[in-house]
N, C-alpha and C positions, 0 to 999 in steps of 0.2 A: 554375540554379534555374528551376523551372517553376511556373506558376500558372494559374488559370482553370478551365475546364470539363473539362480533361483530368485533373483530380485529384479525382474523386468519392470515392475511397477514404477520404480524410481525413474527409469528412462522414459516410460510412457507418459508420466506426468509432465514432462517437458516436451517430448516429441509430438504428442497429440495436439496441444494448442499451437505449437509452432507450425505443424503441417496444416492445421486449420487456417492459420493466418495467411499462409501462401495460397491455399485454395480460395479463401475469401478475396484475396487480391486479384487472382487470375479470373475468377468468375463472380464478379460483384453482384450479379442478380441472384445468385444462389447463396450469398454471404449469410443472410439470416438463418437459413436452414443449416449451413455449415456451422455457424456459431452455436445453435441449439444442439446440433449433433455432437459437437465437441463437449459442450456442457454436460450432456447426458452420458457420453462414453467415459468421461473422466471419473465418474463414480466407480467404475470397475477397478482401475488401478488404485484408487484411493482406499476403497474398502478392502481390497486385497492386501495393501500395505498395512492397514490398520490391524487386520487379522494376524499377519505375520509378526507385527510389532508386539502384539499381546502374547502370542504363543512362543516367539523365538527371541524377542528382545531387539535391540538396536540393529537396524539394517544398513548395509553398505554395499556399494557397487562401484567397481573400478572400471572406468571407461576404456575400451580398447585393450583391456588386460594389463595395462601398465600400472605397476604398484606405486603407491605413494612413497616418496614425494615427487617422483618424476611424472606420474600420471595424474589425471583428474579423477577424483573420487566423489561420489555422492553418498550422503549419509542421512538417515531418518531416525530420529529419536522421538520421545514423547512430545516435546515442545514443537518440533517442526511438523510432525504429523497433525497435531492439534490445529496449527495454523493452516496447513494444507486443506484440512477438512473445512475450516472456516472460509477459505478462499473459494473452495468448490461450491459450498452452500450459497454464499452471497453472490458469487459470479454467475451461478446458474439462474438465480432470481433476477439479477440485473439483465442478463441476456434475454430472458423471457420478456421483460418489460421493454427492452430496446427494440424488439421486433415490431411492436406497435408504435413506439415513439418515433423511430426513424422511418417507419413504413408509412407514416401519415395517417395512422388509425387512432382516433381519439373520440370515443363515445359516438362513433358512427357519423361524425360531422367532417366537413371539409375545412381545412385550415385557411382556405382563401377568405373565409368570413371573419377571421379574427381581426380585432382592431390593431392598428399599428403599435409595435412594441418600441419602448424607449431603448436608448443605448444600454447594453448590458442585460436586457431582458429577452431571453430567447423564446418568447411566447409563441412566435409563429415561424421560426426558422429551423426548427428541429427536423422538418421533413425535406429539407433541401437535398439535392442529389449528392453533392459533395460530402455531406455529413453521412448519408447512408453508405456511400462508397468507402469513406475513410474510417468509419467507426469500427467495423468488424475486424479488418486485418490488424488495426492498431490495438484493439482490445485483446484479441487473441495473442498477439505478440507480447503485450503486457502480462497476460496470464502466464505465458511460458516463462517470462523473465521472473515473475513472482515465484513460481514453483521452483525454478532453478536456484533462486536466491535462498529459499527456505531449505533446500536440500544440499547446497554446496558446503564443503568442509575445509576450504582453504581461503585465505584472505584475498588473494588476487582474483579468484573467480567470484568471490563476493563483491569485489569492486566492479568487475565487468557486468555482473547481473544488476547491480545497483545502478550503474550508468544506463544500461538498456531500459530498465524500469523508468528512470527519470525522463529519458528522451521520448519514450512512447507516451508517458503521461503528459508531457508538455504538448506533444502533437495532438493529443485528444482534447486538451483545453482549447487549442487554436482552432478546432473544428467549428466552433461557434461563429467564427468569421465576422464578428463585430469588432470595431476598433477597441472597445474596452476589453474584450476577451483576448485580442491579440496582444494588447499591452500587458495583461495579466500573464499570458503565456510567456512573453519575453522576460518578465520579472522572474517567473518560475524557473525558466531556463537558466538565467544567470545565477540564481541562488543554488540551483541544482548542480551546475558546473563548479561553482565555488566549493560547495560541500563535497563533491566528488574529488576535487583537487586536494582538499585537506585530508580526506580519507586516504587518498593514494599516497600522499606524503607520509602519513603514519605507517602505511603498509611498507613503503620503501625503508623507513627507519627500522621496522621490525625485521625485515630481511637482512639489512646490514648488521643489525645487532645480534641476531639469533640464527641466521642462516636457514630459516624455514618459514613457510607460510601456512603449513598444515595446522589446523586448529589443535588437534590432540597433541601433536609433536611440540607445538609452541607452548601449550599448557605445561607439558613436562619440562621444557627448557626454562620456563618461568618459575618452576618449583624450587629452584636453587636461589642463589644470590641474584637479586634483581639489578640489572645494569641500568645506568641513568637513562638510557634510550627508551626503556620500557614505559615510564610515566609520560615522557614526551610523546611517544607514539600513541599511547592511549588517549592523551589529551587532544591530539590532532584528529584522530579518528572520531572521537566523541564530538568535537566541534562540528565536523562535517555532517555527522549523523543528526545532531541537534538541529542543524539548518533544514535538513530534509524532513525531520519529524515536526518542525514548526513549533518547537517549544519556546515560550516567551523568554526573551524578547526577540527571538528570531522567527516570529510567526507572521511577519508583515506581508509575505507573499501568499499565504494560504487563503484568506478571505476573498480577495478578488479572483483568484484562480478557481476556487470551488464555487463561488457564487455566479460566475459568468460562463462557466462551461455548460454544455448540454446536461440535462438532468441525469441521464445514466452515467455520464462521465463524472459528475459531481459525486454521485453515490460511490463509484469505484475509488475515487481519490480519497474520500473521507473514510470509507469503511476499510479499505485494503492497503492502498499505496503507502500512507503514512505509517501503517503498522510494520512495514518491511524494515524501515530504518530503526524503529523501536525494537524489533526482534534482534537486529544486529547489536544494538546497545546491550540487550540482555545477555547475548552470547559473550560479548567482550567483557562486560563488567562482572558477571557472575560465574563464568566458566573459564575463559582463557586468562584474563588479567585479574582473577580474584585476589591474588596475592599482592597486586599493585594498587588496586583501588582502595582508597582509605575511607574510613567512616565519615571524615569531614567532607570529602568529595560527594559521598552518597547523600549527606544532609543538604549539601548545596543544590544538588539536582532536585531534592525534595522541596526545597524552598522555592526554586524556580517553578516547580509544578504547582505549588500552592498559590503563587502569584498569578500563574496562568489561569487557574480556576477562577480567581476573583476578577482579573482583568477581562478574560474572555466572556464571562457571564455579564459583566457590566456593559461591555460593548455590544453583546447580543441584544440586550434590552433597548439599546439606542438605535438599532438599525431600522431604516424605513422599508427594507425589502425582505421578503421571507427567506430567500436563499442566503442573503447576507447574515440574517439572524442564525440560520442553521450552521453556516460556516464559522461564525464566531463561537457558537456553542461547541464546535469541534475543537477550537483552540482551548476552551475551558476543560473539555473532557480529556484531552491529551494531557493536561496537567495532572488529572487524577492518576493517570498511568505512572507518572514519574514519582508519585508518592510511594510506589513499590520499592524504590531504591533504599530510602532510609528505613522503611518498615521491615523489609525482608532481611536487612543486616542486623536487626535487633536480636539479642540473645533469645528472647521469647517471642513467639508469634510469627516466626519466619514462614512456616508452612502456610499458616492462615493468610499471610500477606500474598504469597504466591498464588494460592487458590483464588483469593479475591481478585487479584490482578488479572489472572487469565480469564476468569469469568467476566470481568469488566471488558476485556478485549473483545470477547465474543459478543457480549451484549451491545457494546458500542457499535461494532461492525453491523450487526443486524438492524439495530434501531436507526443508526445514521443513514444506512442505505434506504430504509423505508421512508425516512423523513425527506430525503432528497427526491426520491421517486414520487412521493406524494406531492411535494412542491412542484415537480414537473407537471403532474396532472392538473394541479390547480392553475398553473400558468397556461396550460393548454385550454382550460375552460374559460379563464378570464382574459387571456391575452397579455398578462403582466403578472408581477408578483409584489406589487406595492401593497403593503399591509393595510394602509388606510382605505384602499378601494376594493379589497378582496371581498368585502361583504356585499357589494353590489352585484346584481345579476349580470352575467356577461351578455354581450349583445346577441350572440348566437344561441343562447339558452332561453330567450324571451319567447 
């Protein structure tokens, strides 16, 4: 493990998108250029961090020179760097798409010729000024929160970054400015706050029981006899994270939020945002609380994942709108991720389960982002996303 001034990449991964968010807010006309610039520049610290991880091992940086547990430390290991790479890849692609989507560029045509959209169909409102002005600072702020969450190494900072991530995601959903989108954003906000409250209660119990929130120190403290507060804290934090990950039956907020947000926002929510809470579940169950989590609890999460696969797939087949279909398919595919819990705890095949699970995380992020962006292009061409009518030629293409 290395730390100190030789690891500036950890800070840059958070500071660059945060500075970009401020710049995009102050100079909204330059926001698309700022967003694309940040997306390109972030590859420099990402690749630098990857090279150091391969050559030197786990990286750590103590902010302000204050040592743990008094100070805030950033940490990068194989899992976090893998997800940072995924965020940079998908985030760059979505940023490129968003420059045309929010700039009113769609196959060289004017959006004024689009037919009226029904409630919840953002076929013609993606070019509105408030969306263009609001998307870039919110998206870059969300990007900074995502990177900070993936690189944090103590529970309280994980809570803070999780809350920042949720609030910026809710604001992005509300950008659609349709009544159904605002209702979906409010539902998302309430679920997000409830999940954060449950997570924070678990963090408070951990600190009361063990006197530390640093993940490696907490792991060492849990290596001895487990106090009764340990399973309770893990249960509360898990419940909060399951709400944010939208695992069945706590998925009710996800389809309306993902289906009624602007297409680039839907892509970010489905490909990246729900992965953040799933990443925290992996950290807690397999690293910090590995001695507390039981095989029965692992199997229970696997059963919920299996039901999510069946229920989400069934609901996807019944949807009349394309984006709702893709949103319910996200519910199903999140269920596949939770099969990792019972499979990886088995005596044989644990490594295969982890390799398959991480590959699925990356594949789902790329595929789901492309599906929502493609749905956005279809909506721009047809003016709606009703499956029964998408085969007809749109009025402006005749």
